[in-house]
C-alpha positions in Angstrom: -5.0 18.6 44.0 -9.0 18.8 43.8 -9.8 20.9 40.4 -6.3 21.1 38.9 -5.6 21.3 34.9 -2.7 19.1 33.9 -1.9 19.6 30.0 0.6 17.2 28.6 3.1 19.1 25.7 3.3 16.8 22.9 6.7 18.6 20.9 6.2 16.4 17.9 4.2 13.8 18.9 4.1 12.0 16.2 2.2 8.7 16.7 2.7 7.9 13.0 0.4 4.9 12.5 3.3 2.5 10.1 0.8 -0.2 8.4 3.6 -1.3 7.2 6.9 -1.3 8.8 9.9 -2.8 8.1 10.3 -5.7 10.6 13.7 -3.7 12.7 10.3 -0.5 13.7 9.2 -0.4 17.2 7.9 1.4 19.4 10.1 4.3 20.1 10.6 7.3 22.5 13.1 10.2 20.4 12.7 12.0 23.8 11.5 13.1 26.8 12.5 16.6 28.4 10.2 19.2 30.6 10.0 22.7 29.8 10.3 25.7 31.4 6.8 25.2 32.7 7.2 22.0 33.4 5.6 20.4 31.8 6.7 17.3 29.9 7.7 17.3 26.1 8.0 14.1 24.1 8.5 12.7 21.0 6.7 9.1 19.7 6.6 7.2 16.9 4.2 3.4 16.9 4.5 0.7 14.6 1.6 -1.2 13.6 0.9 -4.4 15.7 3.8 -6.5 14.9 4.5 -8.6 17.9 8.2 -10.2 18.3 9.5 -9.0 15.4 13.0 -7.9 17.0 13.3 -11.2 19.2 16.1 -12.9 17.6 13.9 -16.4 17.4 11.5 -14.2 14.8 14.4 -13.5 13.3 15.6 -17.3 12.9 12.6 -18.6 12.0 11.8 -16.0 9.4 15.3 -17.3 7.6 14.7 -20.8 8.2 11.1 -20.1 6.4 13.2 -18.3 3.3 15.8 -21.5 3.3 13.1 -24.2 3.3 10.9 -21.8 -0.2 14.6 -21.7 -1.6 14.2 -26.1 -1.4 10.7 -25.9 -2.1 12.7 -23.8 -5.4 14.7 -26.3 -6.0 12.8 -29.0 -5.7 10.4 -28.2 -8.5 12.9 -27.2 -10.6 13.9 -29.9 -10.3 10.8 -31.6 -10.7 10.3 -29.8 -14.1 13.4 -30.6 -15.4 13.4 -34.8 -14.6 9.6 -34.5 -16.0 11.6 -33.1 -19.0 14.5 -35.1 -20.0 13.1 -38.3 -19.1 10.5 -37.6 -21.9 13.3 -37.6 -23.5 14.7 -40.8 -22.9 11.4 -42.5 -23.3 11.1 -40.7 -26.9 14.4 -41.9 -27.4 14.0 -45.3 -26.4 12.9 -47.4 -29.7 16.1 -45.6 -31.1 18.6 -46.6 -29.0 17.3 -50.6 -29.0 17.8 -50.4 -33.0 21.2 -49.4 -32.7 21.5 -52.1 -29.6 19.7 -55.0 -32.5 22.2 -53.5 -35.3 25.3 -53.7 -32.8 24.5 -57.4 -31.6 24.3 -58.5 -35.2 28.0 -57.1 -35.8 29.0 -58.2 -32.5 27.7 -62.5 -33.5 28.6 -62.1 -37.7 31.4 -59.1 -37.8 31.0 -60.4 -42.0 28.1 -59.0 -41.7 28.5 -55.1 -41.3 29.6 -53.3 -45.2 29.9 -50.3 -45.9 26.5 -49.1 -45.8 25.3 -50.3 -42.9 28.6 -49.3 -40.6 27.2 -46.0 -42.1 23.5 -46.4 -40.5 24.8 -47.5 -37.2 26.7 -44.9 -37.5 24.3 -42.5 -37.8 22.1 -44.1 -35.4 25.0 -44.0 -33.0 24.8 -40.0 -34.1 21.5 -39.3 -33.3 21.9 -41.0 -29.3 24.8 -38.0 -29.0 22.8 -35.8 -27.3 21.5 -38.2 -24.7 25.2 -37.7 -23.2 24.4 -34.0 -22.0 21.0 -35.5 -20.4 22.9 -38.0 -18.3 25.5 -35.6 -17.2 22.5 -34.0 -16.3 21.6 -36.4 -14.3 24.5 -37.3 -12.6 24.4 -33.5 -11.1 20.4 -34.0 -9.8 21.8 -36.9 -7.5 24.4 -34.6 -6.3 21.6 -31.7 -5.5 19.0 -34.5 -4.3 21.8 -35.5 -1.9 22.8 -31.8 -0.4 18.8 -31.2 -0.3 18.9 -34.2 2.1 21.2 -32.3 3.9 19.9 -28.7 4.4 16.4 -30.5 5.0 17.8 -32.7 8.0 19.7 -29.1 9.3 16.5 -27.4 9.1 15.0 -30.0 11.4 17.5 -29.8 13.8 17.4 -26.4 14.2 13.2 -26.1 14.5 14.1 -28.4 17.1 16.3 -26.5 18.9 14.1 -23.6 18.7 10.9 -25.6 19.6 12.4 -26.4 23.0 13.9 -22.8 23.6 10.6 -21.5 23.1 9.4 -23.9 25.9 10.9 -21.8 28.7 9.4 -18.5 27.6 5.4 -17.8 27.7 4.5 -16.4 24.6 0.5 -15.8 25.3 1.4 -13.9 28.1 3.6 -12.1 26.5 1.3 -11.2 23.2 -1.6 -10.1 25.2 0.9 -7.8 27.2 1.2 -6.6 24.1 -2.0 -6.4 22.3 -3.1 -4.6 26.0 -0.6 -2.0 25.7 -1.5 -1.3 21.3 -5.1 -0.8 22.8 -3.8 1.8 25.1 -1.5 3.5 22.7 -4.9 3.7 20.7 -6.8 4.4 22.9 -4.3 7.6 23.6 -4.4 8.5 19.8 -7.8 9.3 19.8 -7.2 11.5 22.6 -4.7 13.7 20.8 -6.2 16.4 19.4 -5.6 18.7 16.2 -2.0 19.4 15.1 0.0 21.1 12.3 1.9 19.5 9.8 5.3 19.2 10.4 6.7 16.4 8.7 6.5 14.0 6.4 7.1 9.8 5.9 8.6 8.7 3.0 6.3 7.0 0.6 5.4 3.1 0.8 4.3 1.7 -1.8 1.4 -0.1 -1.4 0.6 -1.5 -5.0 1.0 -1.2 -8.2 -2.4 -1.3 -10.2 -4.4 1.2 -13.0 -4.1 3.7 -14.9 -1.9 7.0 -14.8 -4.9 8.5 -12.9 -7.3 7.9 -9.9 -7.8 7.3 -6.3 -8.5 4.7 -3.4 -9.2 5.4 -0.5 -10.5 3.8 2.8 -13.6 5.8 5.1 -13.0 8.9 6.8 -14.7 8.4 9.1 -16.2 4.5 10.3 -15.1 2.3 12.5 -11.3 0.5 13.2 -12.9 -3.1 11.9 -14.3 -1.7 8.9 -10.9 -2.0 6.6 -12.3 -1.6 3.1 -11.0 -0.3 0.7 -11.6 1.7 -2.6 -10.5 2.1 -5.8 -11.6 4.2 -8.9 -9.6 4.3 -11.6 -9.3 7.2 -14.0 -10.9 10.5 -14.0 -13.1 11.2 -15.9 -16.5 9.1 -17.4 -15.5 7.2 -15.0 -18.1 4.2 -13.4 -16.9 1.4 -12.0 -15.9 1.8 -8.0 -14.1 -1.7 -6.6 -14.6 -2.6 -3.2 -11.8 -4.4 -1.1 -12.7 -5.5 2.1 -9.5 -5.5 3.6 -6.5 -3.7 3.3 -4.6 -6.8 2.3 -6.8 -7.8 -0.5 -6.5 -4.9 -2.2 -2.9 -5.1 -2.1 -3.3 -8.8 -3.5 -5.9 -7.6 -5.8 -8.4 -10.3 -4.6 -11.8 -10.4 -2.8 -13.6 -7.0 -4.4 -17.5 -5.7 -4.8 -17.9 -3.6 -8.0 -20.2 -0.5 -7.2 -21.7 0.9 -11.0 -22.4 3.9 -10.6 -25.5 6.1 -11.2 -24.2 8.8 -13.2 -19.9 9.4 -13.7 -17.6 11.2 -12.1 -14.8 13.8 -13.5 -11.2 14.1 -11.3 -10.2 12.1 -8.5 -11.5 14.3 -6.3 -13.4 11.7 -4.3 -14.3 10.6 -0.4 -15.6 8.1 1.0 -16.9 9.2 4.4 -19.0 7.5 6.2 -20.8 4.3 4.7 -20.6 6.9 1.0 -19.0 8.0 -1.8 -18.8 11.9 -2.3 -18.2 12.9 -5.9 -18.0 15.5 -8.6 -21.2 14.4 -11.5 -19.3 14.4 -14.5 -19.7 17.7 -16.7 -21.2 19.3 -14.2 -20.9 21.0 -10.8 -23.1 18.3 -8.8 -21.4 16.6 -5.6 -23.1 13.4 -5.7 -23.6 11.5 -2.1 -23.9 7.3 -3.0 -24.5 5.0 -0.1 -22.9 2.3 -0.6 -24.9 -0.8 1.7 -28.3 0.9 -0.6 -26.4 1.4 -3.3 -28.3 4.3 -4.6 -27.9 8.0 -4.6 -29.4 9.3 -1.8 -28.4 13.0 -2.5 -26.9 16.1 -5.2 -26.8 19.3 -5.1 -24.9 22.0 -7.0 -21.8 23.4 -6.3 -22.6 26.6 -7.0 -20.7 29.2 -8.8 -17.9 26.2 -9.0 -16.5 26.0 -12.5 -15.7 22.6 -13.5 -14.6 20.4 -17.1 -10.9 21.5 -16.7 -12.4 25.3 -15.6 -10.2 25.3 -12.4 -8.3 22.1 -12.3 -5.2 21.2 -10.3 -1.7 21.7 -12.2 -2.0 18.8 -13.4 -5.3 19.0 -15.4 -7.7 16.0 -15.2 -11.4 17.5 -14.8 -9.6 18.4 -11.0 -11.4 21.4 -10.5 -13.6 20.0 -7.4 -12.1 18.0 -5.0 -13.9 16.9 -1.8 -12.2 15.7 0.9 -12.5 15.3 4.9 -11.1 15.4 8.2 -11.2 15.9 11.9 -13.5 18.4 11.4 -15.8 17.8 9.1 -16.7 17.3 5.3 -14.8 20.5 2.5 -15.2 20.7 -1.3 -11.6 22.5 -3.1 -12.7 24.5 -5.7 -12.5 28.2 -7.5 -15.3 30.1 -8.7 -15.2 33.1 -11.9 -16.0 35.8 -8.7 -12.8 34.3 -7.5 -10.7 35.0 -9.9 -9.3 31.3 -9.6 -7.6 31.2 -6.4 -8.7 28.1 -4.0 -12.2 28.3 -2.3 -12.7 26.1 0.7 -16.4 25.1 1.4 -17.2 23.2 4.5 -20.1 20.5 3.5 -23.0 19.6 5.6 -23.0 15.8 5.0 -26.2 15.2 4.9 -28.3 17.8 2.9 -24.6 19.2 1.1 -24.8 22.8 2.3 -21.8 24.8 2.5 -21.8 26.0 6.2 -19.1 28.2 5.6 -16.8 29.5 2.8 -13.0 30.9 2.7 -11.9 32.6 0.3 -8.0 30.8 0.3 -6.4 34.4 -2.3 -4.2 30.9 -4.2 -4.1 30.2 -7.3 -5.4 26.5 -7.9 -3.7 26.3 -11.7 -0.8 27.2 -9.6 -1.4 23.9 -7.6 -0.5 20.3 -7.9 -2.4 19.2 -4.9 -4.4 19.6 -1.6 -5.4 17.8 1.2 -7.0 19.2 4.8 -6.0 18.3 8.7 -7.8 19.2 11.3 -9.7 22.4 9.2 -5.9 23.7 7.6 -6.0 23.1 4.0 -2.5 22.0 3.0 -1.0 22.5 -0.8 1.8 20.8 -2.7 3.6 23.6 -5.4 3.5 20.9 -7.8 2.7 17.6 -9.2 5.7 16.5 -10.3 9.0 15.3 -8.7 10.4 17.7 -6.7 6.8 18.4 -5.3 7.0 20.2 -1.4 4.0 21.6 0.6 4.1 25.0 0.2 1.6 26.8 1.2 -1.3 26.4 4.5 -4.4 27.8 5.2 -6.3 28.0 8.5 -9.7 28.2 8.3 -10.1 28.9 12.2 -8.1 31.9 11.5 -8.6 32.7 7.9 -4.9 33.5 7.8 -2.1 31.5 5.6 1.2 30.2 5.7 4.1 29.7 2.9 5.3 26.0 4.5 8.3 24.1 3.1 7.5 20.3 4.4 9.4 18.2 1.2 7.9 14.7 1.2 8.9 12.3 -1.9 7.5 12.4 -5.4 8.5 9.1 -6.1 6.6 7.9 -8.9 7.2 12.1 -10.8 3.0 12.1 -11.4 0.6 12.5 -8.4 -3.2 13.0 -9.4 -4.7 12.5 -6.3 -3.6 12.8 -2.5 -6.0 13.0 0.7 -5.8 12.8 4.4 -7.2 10.0 5.9 -8.0 11.7 9.7 -9.0 8.2 11.3 -5.9 6.4 10.4 -3.9 10.0 10.1 -1.5 8.7 7.1 -2.2 10.5 3.1 -3.8 8.3 0.4 -1.5 9.3 -3.1 -2.1 7.9 -6.4 1.0 8.6 -7.5 1.5 7.4 -11.5 -0.4 3.8 -11.3 1.2 3.4 -7.7 -1.0 3.6 -4.8 1.1 4.7 -2.5 0.4 6.0 1.8 2.1 8.9 3.9 2.5 9.0 7.4 2.0 12.5 8.7 4.0 14.4 12.0 1.7 16.4 13.9 2.6 19.3 15.8 0.0 17.9 19.0 -1.5 19.0 22.0 -2.4 15.7 24.6 -5.0 16.9 26.6 -5.7 14.5 30.2 -9.6 14.2 31.1 -9.3 16.8 33.1 -9.2 20.2 30.9 
């Protein structure tokens, strides 16, 4: 009907983008129903691009790859051992010739073998005794070679069978269909409205690197085709920022460039927003905007009245007085001031000039917070940075109200020094005791059609 508006209300529509899912994960629809008003209610979990993981042939190929790797490792061990033993045999070659010569003389003329000569011959033979286990190992290795040859023959037969079976399927067509579905799914994700945090997934450890404290992030605003990752080790006086080309490069610690900041940083509350790094200058309440492409400071501005240098940090300390973050609504600064009696203050910043657009006093003491992050204009605060932490306070800037929550999450490494939300990927980035960890988030969201 012309002019009719339809709203699809998602009950915990999670669309969790699992960056590193297990092979068994796939698209999952947990429920599908209608409420009293006839609106659709559903729960969906969507994986990352992970084609045909549940295909039995894919699992069979992975098993074959594991066997090939095992065979390769066995061959390497065999090669190293053979090389070592061969060197030993070569080193004892001259000794074997001496023994052979003495035995020949004794055989031709038994009377020439006096007690002294017999003892010398016995000593030489004793020196050759270590050759026996080497020769035994050669016999065992010969059996291993036969087993490996049989394994390779079996692998060849299985691969031929899989190749014949796969010929009956048009995998390229299937792949294109999967890509189309994923494109539509990501398009739908972009249309999702803001939501209320209702759950946090199990931690996904991406890498273990750096010191106990630090921060890492991707750009919160750039297109999804840009997969760069930035890492900043330490919480004070640091100036070195590592930029990795992709998440995979970051995991491997390769393909990175270094940015040397003109001013050192304080804390771990940095954020990359639209190609620039926003950070707190060391021993000051100045915020600096550093542009990566031009490698220059575009603007710096004092955050009026904000405490610094461990005046009002989170419970873990670390000069974490000023925490910069970004969400669907823009750029934010979380800090506190003396007039606010150490309670958390939220300010929305203008990204170009760093001017404060609006400020809220949450009434929550910052020193009692472990970490905090913004999602859809709501500040979520954890009760601790140590084991047993949970998200237990939320402040809503749209209504200037708050509530106490009880959202558990697994603090796997027991010391979180950075926790930030990325609205582009809808995940939490954390630095946990020298480990870089991701959490997927579940939001209660309202999905609207284009007519709304």
